[in-house]
N, C-alpha and C positions, 0 to 999 in steps of 0.2 A: 769498420768495414771488414767483411770476411774475405777469405781467399778467393772464392768463386767470383766475387765482384771485381777484385783486382785482376784476376785472370781474364775476365771478359774483355777488358780494354787492351790486353796485350796478346791475346791469342792469335790474331791475324799476323802480327809481327813474328811471333814464334813459329807459326806455320811457314811463312815466307822464308825465314832464316833456315829452317830445317830443309825445305825444298831446295834452297840455294846450295846447301852443303851436300845434299844427298841425291840430287838430280830428280828422282821421282820416288814417290812413296804412296802407299795406300793408307786408308784411315786408321786401321788398327795399328799399323806400324808407327804412325805419327804419335798415337796415344802412348805406345810403349816406349818410344824414344824419349818423349817428354818425361815420362815416369822415371826412366833410367837416368837421364841427364840431371834430374832434380833429386836423385836419391829417394824417390818415392814421395817427395813433398808435394809435387803438383800432379794431380790426377785429372786428365782431361776426359770428360764424359762424352759419349756419342751425341747427346743432346746439345752440347756446346760445339763440338768439332765440326759436324756436318753443316750446320748453318753458317759457320765461319768459312768453311771451304766453298760452299755455294755462293756466299757473298763475294769471295775473292774471284771465283769463276765468273760471276756476273760482271765484276769490275774489269775483267779481261786480264787479270794478273796471274791466274792459274788456269790450266787446261786439264781436262779429265780424259782418260783413255781406258776403255773397258777391255780387259784381257781375260780370256777363258783359262781357268786353272782347273783342269779336270772337267767336272760338270758345273762348276761354280764360276761366276763372273766376279772378277776383282777390279775395282776402279782405282787406277793409279793417277795421282795428281802430279803435275810438274809446272814449273814456272814458264810463263810466256816471256817474250823479250821485254815487254813493259814490266812484267813481274820481277825480272832480274834487277831492273833499275829501282823499282819500288822497294825491293827487299832491303837494300842497303840504306835507302833513304828512311825507311820505317825504323830500322835498327838505330840509326843516328838520332832520329827524333825521340825514340824511346829512351835512349841513353842520356840525351840532354834533359829530358823530363825527369828521369830518375835522379840525375845530378841536382836538379833544382829542388826536388822533394827532399833529397838527402840534406841539402843546405838548409832548407826550411826547418827540418825536424832536429838537426844536430847543430846548427849554426856554424857548420864547417863545410867547405867544398869537398866534393868527392874527388880527391886528387888524381886517382888513376885515370878517370875519364877526362877530367879537366886538362890534364897534362897531355893527353893524346890528341886533343883538338885545339 
């Protein structure tokens, strides 16, 4: 399984978490934050990012606001109230899943997450 396949299943959670931490962000800012936080290991492409953002918007978890910057329009995304609840739930579900995967491939529990819950 390659990295883009792994990212596909977690991108929504990553976006929700970043928006939870940063209040509002535009697309390019999200890609750069992911790149920076992952030390360049994870590169989110526009072809993955915008469909994920549009899906979250259609689900009512994210809202978009267009802001004029000079002559250009920049679309900022932020969490809705349901999105704020979904962000933490999504992170918890992902961490529980990662703990399970870790246990399966190493035969040991991931103690840092297991101890926290």
